C-alpha positions, 0 to 999 in steps of 0.5 A, spaced: 499 479 445 503 478 439 498 480 434 496 487 438 504 488 440 506 487 432 501 493 430 503 498 436 511 496 435 511 501 429 509 506 433 514 505 439 518 511 442 525 510 444 527 510 451 532 514 453 537 509 457 539 503 453 536 496 455 541 492 453 540 484 452 536 479 456 536 472 457 531 468 453 525 466 456 524 460 461 518 454 459 513 455 464 508 449 467 504 446 461 498 448 458 493 448 452 495 454 448 497 452 441 504 456 441 508 458 447 507 466 448 514 469 449 514 477 451 518 481 446 523 486 449 519 492 448 514 487 453 519 484 457 520 486 465 525 482 469 524 485 475 517 486 477 515 491 483 508 491 486 505 496 490 499 500 492 500 507 491 505 512 488 511 513 493 510 506 496 515 503 491 521 508 492 525 502 495 527 500 488 529 507 485 537 506 486 537 498 486 533 498 479 538 504 476 544 499 478 541 493 476 539 497 469 545 500 468 550 495 469 547 489 468 542 490 462 536 489 467 529 492 466 524 493 472 517 494 472 512 497 477 505 494 477 501 500 481 494 497 484 491 505 485 494 512 483 493 515 490 487 518 488 484 518 495 489 522 499 490 529 499 493 534 495 499 538 498 501 542 492 494 544 488 487 543 488 486 536 484 482 531 487 479 524 484 482 522 477 485 528 476 489 527 482 491 520 480 493 523 473 498 527 477 501 522 482 502 517 476 507 522 473 510 523 480 511 516 480 514 516 473 518 522 475 521 518 481 523 512 477 525 514 469 532 515 470 533 508 473 530 505 466 524 504 470 519 507 465 514 502 465 509 502 471 502 498 470 496 502 473 490 497 474 485 503 475 483 501 483 480 505 487 484 509 492 479 510 497 481 511 504 486 509 510 485 503 513 488 497 516 483 491 513 485 487 507 478 485 506 475 491 506 480 493 501 478 486 497 471 489 497 472 496 494 478 493 489 473 487 486 478 482 489 477 477 483 478 483 477 484 485 480 487 478 481 486 477 473 489 484 471 495 482 476 495 476 472 495 479 466 500 483 466 505 477 469 503 473 463 504 479 458 511 481 461 513 475 464 518 478 470 523 473 473 523 477 480 517 479 483 518 485 489 513 488 493 510 489 500 509 484 506 502 480 505 501 480 512 498 485 517 504 488 519 503 492 512 499 497 516 495 500 511 490 494 508 492 497 501 499 495 503 497 488 506 492 486 499 498 489 494 502 484 498 498 478 498 497 480 490 503 479 489 503 471 492 496 470 489 499 473 482 505 468 482 501 462 484 495 464 479 500 466 473 502 459 473 496 456 474 493 454 467 486 454 471 486 461 473 483 465 468 484 461 463 480 465 457 488 469 458 490 463 454 486 462 448 484 465 442 488 470 437 491 473 443 493 468 447 498 468 452 501 462 456 502 461 463 509 464 467 512 462 473 516 467 477 523 465 479 524 469 485 519 473 490 521 478 495 515 480 499 515 480 507 523 478 507 527 480 514 533 484 511 536 484 519 543 482 520 550 484 521 556 485 517 556 488 509 558 495 507 556 501 504 563 504 502 564 499 496 561 495 491 559 487 492 556 491 499 553 485 501 560 481 502 560 478 509 553 480 510 550 474 516 542 475 516 539 475 523 534 471 520 533 464 515 531 469 509 537 469 504 538 476 503 541 480 497 543 486 496 545 492 492 551 498 492 548 505 490 555 508 490 556 506 483 556 513 478 550 514 475 549 517 467 546 523 470 551 529 471 551 534 476 549 541 473 553 547 473 551 552 479 548 546 483 547 548 490 551 542 493 557 544 490 559 538 487 563 539 481 559 541 474 559 535 469 561 529 474 556 524 476 551 523 480 552 517 484 545 512 484 543 513 491 543 521 490 538 519 483 534 515 488 534 520 494 531 525 489 526 521 485 523 519 493 522 526 494 519 527 487 512 527 490 510 534 492 502 532 492 504 528 497 507 533 502 514 532 499 519 537 497 525 537 493 531 534 495 537 538 496 542 534 500 548 530 498 547 523 498 552 517 501 552 510 498 547 505 501 546 498 501 539 496 500 537 489 501 532 485 500 529 479 504 527 473 499 521 469 501 520 463 495 524 461 489 524 456 484 531 456 481 538 456 485 541 461 488 546 462 492 546 462 500 549 468 504 554 463 507 557 463 500 562 469 497 557 470 491 551 472 495 555 478 497 555 481 489 551 486 487 548 482 482 546 476 486 539 477 486 539 476 478 542 469 479 538 463 477 533 468 474 536 473 469 543 470 470 546 464 471 547 461 477 554 461 480 553 454 481 553 453 473 546 450 471 543 452 466 539 459 466 532 457 467 533 451 471 528 450 476 530 448 483 526 448 489 524 444 496 516 443 498 514 440 505 508 435 506 506 440 512 509 447 514 507 446 522 511 440 525 512 438 532 518 436 535 520 429 534 515 427 529 517 426 521 515 429 515 517 429 508 521 434 504 521 434 496 526 437 491 523 439 485 528 439 479 527 441 472 533 443 466 534 450 463 536 447 457 537 440 455 538 434 459 542 434 465 547 428 467 545 424 472 547 427 479 545 427 486 541 431 492 542 432 499 539 435 504 542 439 510 537 440 517 538 444 523 543 440 528 540 434 532 535 433 527 535 427 522 534 426 514 534 420 510 541 420 506 543 423 499 539 421 493 541 419 486 538 423 481 537 421 474 537 425 468 533 431 469 531 434 462 527 441 460 520 437 458 518 434 465 519 435 472 524 431 477 522 430 484 526 427 490 523 425 497 526 425 503 524 424 511 526 429 515 525 428 523 526 434 527 530 433 534 525 432 540 528 439 543 527 443 537 525 449 539 518 451 538 514 458 535 521 458 531 522 457 523 527 452 522 531 452 515 532 446 510 536 446 504 538 442 498 544 441 494 544 438 487 550 436 483 551 433 476 557 433 472 561 439 476 555 443 477 551 445 483 545 448 485 542 450 491 536 452 494 532 452 501 526 453 505 523 453 512 518 450 516 515 452 523 516 447 529 510 448 534 508 446 541 504 438 540 498 442 544 497 449 541 493 454 545 491 460 541 486 466 543 481 465 537 482 470 532 476 474 530 475 480 524 481 482 520 486 476 524 482 471 523 481 473 515 488 473 514 490 466 518 485 464 513 488 467 507 494 463 509 491 457 510 487 456 503 490 461 498 498 462 499 500 457 504 507 458 503 507 465 506 505 462 512 513 462 513 512 470 515 508 468 521 500 467 522 497 473 526 498 476 533 493 475 539 489 482 539 483 484 543 480 490 546 475 492 552 472 497 556 475 499 562 471 496 568 468 491 563 468 484 563 469 480 556 470 473 554 477 470 552 476 464 548 483 460 547 482 455 541 487 449 543 489 445 537 493 438 537 498 438 532 501 431 534 500 424 532 497 422 539 491 424 544 494 430 549 490 433 555 493 439 559 490 445 562 489 452 559 491 459 563 492 466 564 497 470 567 493 476 569 496 483 570 494 487 576 487 490 575 484 484 572 480 478 575 477 472 572 472 467 574 477 461 573 485 462 571 486 455 569 482 450 565 482 443 563 482 440 557 482 432 556 483 426 551 484 431 545 485 427 539 490 428 534 489 433 529 482 436 533 481 442 537 477 444 542 475 451 545 477 453 553 472 460 554 475 465 560 471 470 562 475 476 565 474 483 568 478 489 568 477 493 575 481 500 572 476 506 574 481 510 570 484 509 563 491 507 564 497 512 562 498 505 557 492 502 554 495 496 551 497 490 556 499 483 555 496 476 558 500 470 557 496 464 555 500 458 557 497 451 554 500 445 558 500 438 554 501 431 556 505 427 551 511 429 552 509 433 558 511 440 556 508 447 555 506 452 550 505 460 550 502 466 547 501 473 549 494 477 547 495 484 547 489 487 550 488 494 548 484 498 554 479 503 551 475 509 555 468 508 557 462 513 558 455 514 558 452 520 554 447 522 558 440 526 555 440 533 555 434 537 559 433 541 552 437 541 546 443 545 546 444 551 542 450 550 538 453 557 539 460 555 541 459 556 549 457 551 553 451 554 557 449 552 564 445 545 564 447 544 556 452 539 558 452 535 565 456 529 563 462 526 564 468 530 561 472 527 556 480 528 557 482 528 550 490 530 552 493 523 550 498 523 544 498 517 539 502 520 533 507 526 532 509 527 540 515 531 537 511 536 534 508 538 541 511 542 547 507 542 552 499 543 554 499 550 551 502 547 544 497 542 542 493 540 549 497 534 551 495 533 558 496 527 563 491 530 568 485 533 564 487 540 563 489 540 556 484 538 551 477 536 553 470 534 550 463 533 553 457 529 549 450 529 550 443 527 546 437 530 544 432 527 540 435 524 534 441 528 535 449 527 538 451 534 541 459 535 542 462 541 546 470 540 545 475 545 548 482 545 544 488 548 547 493 551 541 498 556 541 499 556 533 494 557 528 496 552 522 495 553 515 488 556 513 484 552 507 480 555 502 473 551 501 476 547 496 481 544 501 476 543 506 478 535 506 484 532 508 483 535 516 490 532 518 494 537 513 491 543 518 488 544 525 481 540 526 478 535 530 475 529 528 469 525 531 468 518 529 462 515 531 461 507 530 453 507 530 453 498 532 460 497 535 461 492 530 465 495 524 471 491 526 468 485 527 464 485 521 470 487 516 468 493 514 472 498 519 471 505 518 467 504 512 461 502 517 462 509 521 461 516 520 467 520 521 467 528 521 473 532 520 472 540 522 476 545 521 475 551 526 477 556 521 478 557 514 481 562 509 474 564 506 473 571 507 467 571 501 462 565 505 463 561 500 462 555 505 456 558 508 459 558 515 460 566 516 466 570 513 473 565 514 469 560 519 469 553 520 468 548 515 467 540 515 467 533 511 466 527 512 472 522 511 474 515 511 468 512 513 461 510 509 459 517 505 466 521 504 467 528 501 465 535 502 460 536 507 459 543 507 461 549 501 461 549 494 463 542 493 458 539 497 453 538 491 459 534 488 459 528 492 456 523 490 449 522 493 449 528 497 448 531 501 452 526 506 451 530 513 445 534 513 443 538 519 450 537 521 452 544 525 458 547 527 460 553 531 467 555 532 470 560 537 477 561 532 478 567 528 483 566 523 489 571 524 488 573 516 494 570 513 498 564 512 504 568 512 509 567 519 510 574 519 503 574 522 502 573 529 499 566 529 497 565 536 489 563 537 486 568 541 485 565 548 490 560 547 486 555 543 478 555 541 472 551 542 467 547 537 460 545 539 457 540 534 450 537 532 450 531 529 443 528 527 443 521 528 440 520 522 446 522 518 450 515 521 450 509 517 446 505 521 441 505 527 445 506 533 445 501 539 445 505 545 448 499 549 455 499 545 456 505 541 464 506 538 466 513 540 473 517 539 474 524 539 481 526 536 484 533 535 489 534 530 495 540 531 499 543 525 503 549 527 509 553 523 509 548 516 513 553 512 519 550 509 526 552 511 528 559 509 521 560 507 515 565 511 509 561 508 505 556 511 504 549 507 498 546 506 502 539 508 501 534 514 506 536 520 500 534 525 501 531 533 495 527 533 491 526 540 484 523 542 480 520 547 482 513 546 490 514 544 493 508 540 496 508 534 493 509 527 486 509 532 483 513 526 482 506 522 481 501 528 474 502 531 475 497 535 480 501 539 475 507 539 473 508 546 465 505 548 459 509 549 452 507 552 446 512 550 441 511 556 434 512 555 435 513 547 431 509 542 433 510 535 426 510 530 423 503 529 425 503 521 432 506 521 436 499 518 441 496 523 445 494 518 449 499 515 448 502 508 453 500 503 460 505 503 460 510 498 467 512 496 465 519 492 471 520 489 472 515 483 479 512 480 482 514 474 480 510 468 487 509 464 484 511 458 484 518 460 491 518 462 496 520 456 502 517 460 498 510 460 496 510 453 503 512 450 506 506 454 500 501 452 502 503 445 509 502 446 510 495 450 503 492 447 501 491 455 493 493 455 491 499 459 490 497 466 491 490 465 484 489 462 482 485 455 485 487 449 480 490 444 477 484 440 479 484 432 471 486 431 471 491 435 478 495 435 481 501 431 485 501 425 488 508 424 490 509 416 493 517 416 494 522 421 495 529 418 496 536 421 493 541 417 492 548 418 486 549 422 485 542 424 488 535 425 485 530 421 485 523 423 482 517 417 481 511 420 476 504 420 472 502 425 470 494 426 465 496 432 462 501 437 466 504 443 469 511 446 475 514 444 480 519 447 484 523 443 489 527 446 494 531 441 501 532 445 507 536 445 514 534 448 516 528 453 511 524 456 515 520 460 516 524 466 514 531 466 518 535 471 515 536 478 519 541 481 522 549 478 529 549 478 534 555 476 539 550 473 540 551 466 536 545 461 542 546 457 546 544 463 541 539 466 537 536 460 531 531 461 530 527 464 534 530 470 532 537 470 528 539 475 531 535 480 536 538 482 537 546 486 541 551 483 539 556 489 536 555 496 529 558 492 528 552 488 523 547 489 517 550 487 511 546 484 510 548 476 503 549 474 500 542 472 492 543 470 489 543 466 493 541 461 499 537 465 504 542 465 502 544 458 503 538 454 496 536 452 495 541 447 488 538 446 484 532 448 478 530 443 473 525 446 469 521 440 464 516 440 465 511 435 461 506 430 463 502 424 461 508 420 466 512 423 471 513 417 474 520 419 475 525 426 477 532 426 480 535 431 480 543 431 487 547 433 489 554 433 495 556 430 499 556 436 497 549 437 498 547 430 506 550 431 507 547 438 505 540 435 509 540 429 515 542 433 514 536 437 507 533 437 503 526 438 497 523 437 495 519 443 489 514 442 486 510 447 479 506 445 474 502 450 469 498 448 462 497 451 465 491 455 471 494 457 476 492 452 481 497 451 486 498 445 492 504 445 495 508 439 501 513 439 502 517 432 508 522 431 505 528 428 507 531 421 504 537 417 
């Protein structure tokens, strides 16, 4: 905001790397604001990236360094979460404390590239999942989009980079972060979205991002990594325009004397070296200091949306290292003035061969009127398009449009995108743009989407139609071996005339159907119908390959032809859980008669196969000789007896580390009580998942399970958090697993040093577990319980040249149902029935609301976020700025002999966080090094090794590696005029040497303010 920014500009701290000049802001779409907001250089971002977690964003470290150093471009990052929900490989911080640490890691990674503005949105990092809808639930979809939109409108980025919004992004947080790129670009330019941001004393204006790189393909041939302008000669394999940047340029950062790599002291590091060092700057996420020597690379970005002219890859200028900036922060080589808008839209994206559609070119000048000119379209060979059209004067005050009729060839390939390009010519200047459409069969038969796949296709249709160029969802389903399911196929007529035909299934071996071909008739243009098949799997055992393909062929009549889709069907194991004659005794021994049912094979690997050498190492087996389990029930509890083969004990966790089971030897039991978690769009948030560590580093028995005994916790489920030990009571709404019993035969070897033999006695261990069904999120459906059991095998995790096991993930992951990322996909767990069991009548059948337990960090408690907000004026986490009738004005700050005195006025009530700080705030070193600080000054210090033993992790808590001298919270009222912060003589000396006071203020309405003062005596 202008008023807000004017106030804090007096306090702005200098950035270490000069930012250089920038282009004037472009006029955006018309809105009702009385005067247009224009971001000043302290606020303006040229290239904005957006990601879900710290370390998702490392792909831009090198490119941003080059763009910043050579072209004066300023990058920024919108970070939706701080990664608080993950494990911690470098300390004991979890939840908000971990978020504070991970924020700094991310700042360290990017700081040297000039990317000093990381806009954390303070959304919760709950757990790994593959569901954008679940992410929306936890993130508060509308509020998150509101914050993204404010940051865009505040910083006015020209270029936007980040994740794909498609399901191929994997992690549901990644998918949603990708969607927020498309939604944020639309919302920022739309005066009807969040109109409260566009009025009042802090009014912003709508803003049009010029280029979007989200989900584009960078595959292709040609180009180089050996020299500048590295995309010269590059030919994309697909239709997306690709821009690249060479990271072999020298950076401003020098190799220090004595560096381990043996590089001459004082010579520059190349930007790829800086990027690789930054990529490794996340020790809490199992990263280690980078000690290699980098070679130049050519990172590339595939463009998926553009509102300005650009250079196609066929033009030589597209190979330049600044090509991504053309039309956005630098004038396009075609000569049109910077700020000119040129883009192409279509009457519809999905089109049929031989049937016409409309293509419209949109134009608006970036500076002054453009002389009358001409627009011509280029279409694929065999297509037809109306001739070039004359266009009158194009101005900066209104949009000019030119519409063409395009008719695809009758032989245009189906299920493929096709490019249409436009060339605008005016007075010797040209502007190029392109876009794609997709050719589909006149009649298309698609397996009926469900769950996350249906939700994604609905998002494309309803929210971000332009993103459909990235592809619709795949056809996915699962079924238990030996079972029968419905396979519905939705037949849609995309043509302009009625269609008739058949839908057929090409079934693989071990499948049958009541019918493999069914007709449809006289389907009207634009209409659809559903044809349903009953398909039976005749397997009696789980095949070696659980995924099978079922081609779906749809014929049509006008003109006669066929269309195709492939359904991927995951076969999952099945079992019936029998009732025990008597409740098993949980003692780690399967006594006769306790477990009479089927033996479940846990010897299939679904991730990390390279870490396993055979059955003795991790229990892998194709014949059932490896890891196994038996399950039974008695009264209202499930009982498990699990046998694991393992030849090496992993790192032994302490009671505080009894979370993040994948970072040590462990077993996870996964239960979907209703068998519908994926269908309900809640995925594992509607399930019970118990991670069990067979032994611990707990000689004092603080866990209460015996000296060095097992421990367990719930993870990524309906009520995650510690389930045993001293921290179990800290979980929100604790306890989260009452009545669970675990017995383990594993005995810890007593040391995490590899010099101690780490073999398991007997070549493995046994676990026996009781889980009361009252702990499950809902009553068990005895006919369709989802179930999986997944062992995690970690071995020697010590770093090269060391003898201490590390608490990091190097696991081989196995399971009863062993499909990639199966831990997050309940629909791909095994299927179980529980004959004879009936849940208590009063037990709910609807799962309870999920409870994440670990909250996210509120940015008002982050000194680095406060300092950034005070410097650039963007409100903390993209929230609403504190209004004039409820804000602070600090009149004077004085460092006394025994206190820091703050004189202020307050116009309302709220809470303030006061941080006395010393030293560099933008990036706090994450590794130790023996290199001299004089030879390797900040911000490079701590990222270069001068000895093999370098790369330790400096202490962080409780004071951010010694930088927080004191934190003083304060409640503020209109009567508050003075605050006093007591300090010691040692603290005073620190503050007078290099001290500052950071203040965040938060109103009861969640409005925020940030202030930063240099301290003086």
